[in-house]
C-alpha positions in Angstrom: 11.7 -13.8 25.4 9.3 -11.8 23.6 10.5 -9.2 21.7 9.2 -6.4 19.7 11.3 -3.1 17.6 9.9 -0.1 17.5 10.6 2.2 14.6 9.8 5.7 14.2 11.0 8.4 11.1 12.6 11.1 12.5 12.6 14.5 9.7 16.6 15.4 11.4 19.9 14.5 10.4 21.1 10.9 12.4 23.8 13.3 13.4 21.2 15.6 15.4 18.9 12.8 16.7 22.3 11.0 18.0 23.4 14.2 19.5 20.1 14.4 21.5 19.4 11.4 22.1 22.8 10.3 23.7 22.4 12.7 26.2 22.0 11.4 29.5 20.7 14.2 30.4 18.2 14.2 27.5 16.2 11.1 28.4 13.5 13.2 30.3 13.2 15.3 27.7 12.0 12.7 25.0 11.6 8.6 27.4 9.4 10.6 29.7 6.7 7.9 29.6 10.5 5.6 31.3 12.3 8.4 32.7 11.0 11.0 35.1 14.6 11.9 36.0 18.0 11.7 35.5 21.6 12.6 37.7 24.7 10.7 38.3 24.9 9.8 41.6 29.1 8.9 42.1 29.8 6.7 39.0 26.7 5.5 37.7 23.2 7.6 36.1 19.4 6.2 38.2 17.0 7.0 37.2 13.6 7.4 38.9 10.8 5.3 36.8 7.7 5.0 37.4 8.7 1.4 38.9 10.4 2.5 41.0 14.6 3.8 41.4 16.8 2.2 38.8 20.3 2.4 37.7 21.6 2.6 33.7 24.6 2.3 32.4 24.8 4.0 28.3 26.6 2.2 25.2 26.7 4.1 22.1 28.5 4.2 19.4 28.4 7.6 16.8 29.6 5.9 13.7 27.3 2.7 14.4 23.9 5.1 16.0 24.9 2.6 18.9 22.2 4.7 21.6 22.0 1.3 23.4 21.8 1.0 27.4 21.5 -1.4 30.4 18.8 -1.3 33.0 19.0 -2.2 36.5 15.7 -2.9 38.4 17.5 -4.6 40.6 20.6 -6.2 42.3 21.1 -8.3 40.2 18.6 -7.9 37.2 19.0 -5.4 34.4 17.3 -5.3 31.1 19.3 -4.8 27.9 17.7 -2.0 25.7 19.5 -1.7 21.9 18.5 0.8 20.6 19.6 2.2 17.0 19.8 5.5 14.8 20.7 4.4 11.2 20.5 6.8 8.3 17.2 7.0 6.0 18.1 8.9 3.1 18.7 13.0 5.3 16.9 11.8 7.7 16.8 9.0 10.0 14.7 6.0 11.2 15.5 4.9 15.3 15.1 1.0 15.7 14.2 0.0 19.8 14.1 -3.0 20.4 11.9 -4.5 23.8 12.5 -7.6 25.4 9.6 -8.9 27.5 11.1 -10.9 30.4 10.5 -14.2 31.7 8.5 -12.9 34.7 7.0 -10.2 33.0 3.1 -11.0 32.4 1.5 -10.3 28.4 -0.2 -7.1 29.9 2.8 -5.0 31.3 4.5 -6.1 28.5 1.4 -4.6 26.0 1.9 -1.1 28.7 6.0 -1.3 28.5 5.1 -0.8 24.6 2.8 1.5 24.5 5.3 3.8 26.7 7.6 3.4 24.6 5.8 3.8 21.7 5.1 7.3 23.0 8.4 7.7 24.2 9.6 7.3 20.4 7.2 10.1 20.0 8.7 12.7 22.0 11.7 11.7 20.4 10.2 12.8 16.7 9.1 16.2 18.3 11.7 17.0 20.6 14.6 16.4 17.3 12.3 17.7 15.1 11.0 21.2 16.8 
Protein backbone atom coordinates (compact mmCIF):
# COMPACT_ATOMS: atom_id res chain seq x y z
CA UNK A 1 0.00 0.00 0.00
CA UNK A 2 1.06 3.55 -0.59
CA UNK A 3 1.38 5.64 2.54
CA UNK A 4 1.86 9.24 3.57
CA UNK A 5 3.28 10.27 6.93
CA UNK A 6 2.28 13.71 8.12
CA UNK A 7 3.67 15.60 11.08
CA UNK A 8 2.82 18.69 13.05
CA UNK A 9 4.90 20.53 15.65
CA UNK A 10 2.92 21.56 18.71
CA UNK A 11 4.10 24.01 21.35
CA UNK A 12 2.79 21.93 24.23
CA UNK A 13 4.21 19.09 26.26
CA UNK A 14 3.85 15.54 24.95
CA UNK A 15 1.88 14.75 28.10
CA UNK A 16 -0.65 17.53 27.39
CA UNK A 17 -1.01 16.56 23.72
CA UNK A 18 -1.35 12.85 24.56
CA UNK A 19 -3.92 13.48 27.30
CA UNK A 20 -6.07 15.56 24.94
CA UNK A 21 -5.78 13.41 21.82
CA UNK A 22 -6.14 10.08 23.64
CA UNK A 23 -9.65 10.86 24.90
CA UNK A 24 -12.14 9.53 22.35
CA UNK A 25 -14.61 12.24 23.38
CA UNK A 26 -12.16 14.86 22.06
CA UNK A 27 -11.93 13.36 18.58
CA UNK A 28 -14.72 15.55 17.13
CA UNK A 29 -12.93 18.61 18.55
CA UNK A 30 -9.66 18.03 16.69
CA UNK A 31 -10.45 15.54 13.89
CA UNK A 32 -13.30 17.67 12.56
CA UNK A 33 -12.75 16.77 8.90
CA UNK A 34 -13.05 13.07 9.73
CA UNK A 35 -15.12 12.65 12.89
CA UNK A 36 -18.41 14.50 13.04
CA UNK A 37 -19.49 12.82 16.29
CA UNK A 38 -18.55 9.93 18.55
CA UNK A 39 -20.45 7.89 21.11
CA UNK A 40 -20.01 4.72 23.08
CA UNK A 41 -22.39 2.01 21.89
CA UNK A 42 -22.18 -1.02 24.15
CA UNK A 43 -18.47 -1.80 24.27
CA UNK A 44 -17.56 -0.06 20.98
CA UNK A 45 -16.99 3.54 19.94
CA UNK A 46 -19.12 4.60 16.98
CA UNK A 47 -18.27 7.63 14.91
CA UNK A 48 -20.02 9.53 12.18
CA UNK A 49 -17.66 10.33 9.30
CA UNK A 50 -18.18 12.13 5.97
CA UNK A 51 -18.40 8.62 4.43
CA UNK A 52 -21.00 7.45 6.95
CA UNK A 53 -20.93 5.58 10.27
CA UNK A 54 -17.91 3.60 11.40
CA UNK A 55 -16.65 1.76 14.44
CA UNK A 56 -13.32 2.76 15.96
CA UNK A 57 -11.04 1.01 18.43
CA UNK A 58 -8.26 2.90 20.20
CA UNK A 59 -4.90 1.49 21.28
CA UNK A 60 -3.00 3.94 23.47
CA UNK A 61 0.22 3.87 25.46
CA UNK A 62 1.08 7.08 27.31
CA UNK A 63 4.67 6.06 28.05
CA UNK A 64 5.44 5.60 24.36
CA UNK A 65 3.07 8.22 22.94
CA UNK A 66 0.99 5.68 21.01
CA UNK A 67 -2.39 6.96 19.78
CA UNK A 68 -3.26 4.28 17.24
CA UNK A 69 -6.77 3.65 16.10
CA UNK A 70 -8.47 1.02 13.98
CA UNK A 71 -11.42 2.23 11.96
CA UNK A 72 -13.92 -0.33 10.71
CA UNK A 73 -15.27 1.40 7.62
CA UNK A 74 -17.35 -1.59 6.49
CA UNK A 75 -17.92 -5.10 7.79
CA UNK A 76 -14.60 -6.90 7.43
CA UNK A 77 -12.74 -3.73 6.32
CA UNK A 78 -10.63 -2.18 9.07
CA UNK A 79 -8.14 0.60 8.47
CA UNK A 80 -5.11 0.84 10.76
CA UNK A 81 -4.18 4.43 11.62
CA UNK A 82 -0.86 4.72 13.49
CA UNK A 83 -0.32 7.97 15.36
CA UNK A 84 2.44 9.01 17.77
CA UNK A 85 3.26 11.91 20.05
CA UNK A 86 6.99 12.35 20.58
CA UNK A 87 8.98 14.91 22.52
CA UNK A 88 10.75 17.71 20.70
CA UNK A 89 12.52 19.34 23.60
CA UNK A 90 9.70 20.48 25.88
CA UNK A 91 7.26 20.57 22.95
CA UNK A 92 5.74 17.83 20.78
CA UNK A 93 5.73 16.32 17.33
CA UNK A 94 2.63 14.42 16.26
CA UNK A 95 3.25 11.80 13.60
CA UNK A 96 0.31 10.40 11.66
CA UNK A 97 0.56 7.76 8.92
CA UNK A 98 -2.19 7.36 6.37
CA UNK A 99 -2.39 4.27 4.17
CA UNK A 100 -3.93 4.15 0.70
CA UNK A 101 -6.10 1.06 0.53
CA UNK A 102 -5.71 -1.02 -2.64
CA UNK A 103 -9.22 -0.07 -3.77
CA UNK A 104 -8.72 3.67 -3.11
CA UNK A 105 -8.29 5.98 -6.09
CA UNK A 106 -5.37 8.40 -6.03
CA UNK A 107 -7.67 11.44 -5.93
CA UNK A 108 -9.50 10.03 -2.89
CA UNK A 109 -6.16 9.38 -1.17
CA UNK A 110 -5.17 13.00 -1.89
CA UNK A 111 -8.48 14.13 -0.31
CA UNK A 112 -7.76 12.03 2.79
CA UNK A 113 -4.27 13.54 3.06
CA UNK A 114 -5.79 17.02 2.93
CA UNK A 115 -8.33 16.08 5.63
CA UNK A 116 -5.58 14.77 7.92
CA UNK A 117 -3.55 17.95 7.37
CA UNK A 118 -6.61 19.99 8.44
CA UNK A 119 -7.15 17.77 11.48
CA UNK A 120 -3.52 17.99 12.60
CA UNK A 121 -3.72 21.78 12.27
CA UNK A 122 -6.84 21.77 14.45
CA UNK A 123 -5.13 19.48 17.00
CA UNK A 124 -2.28 22.00 17.16
CA UNK A 125 -4.74 24.85 17.84
CA UNK A 126 -6.56 22.83 20.51
CA UNK A 127 -3.36 21.93 22.36
CA UNK A 128 -1.64 25.31 22.08
CA UNK A 129 -4.70 27.39 22.98
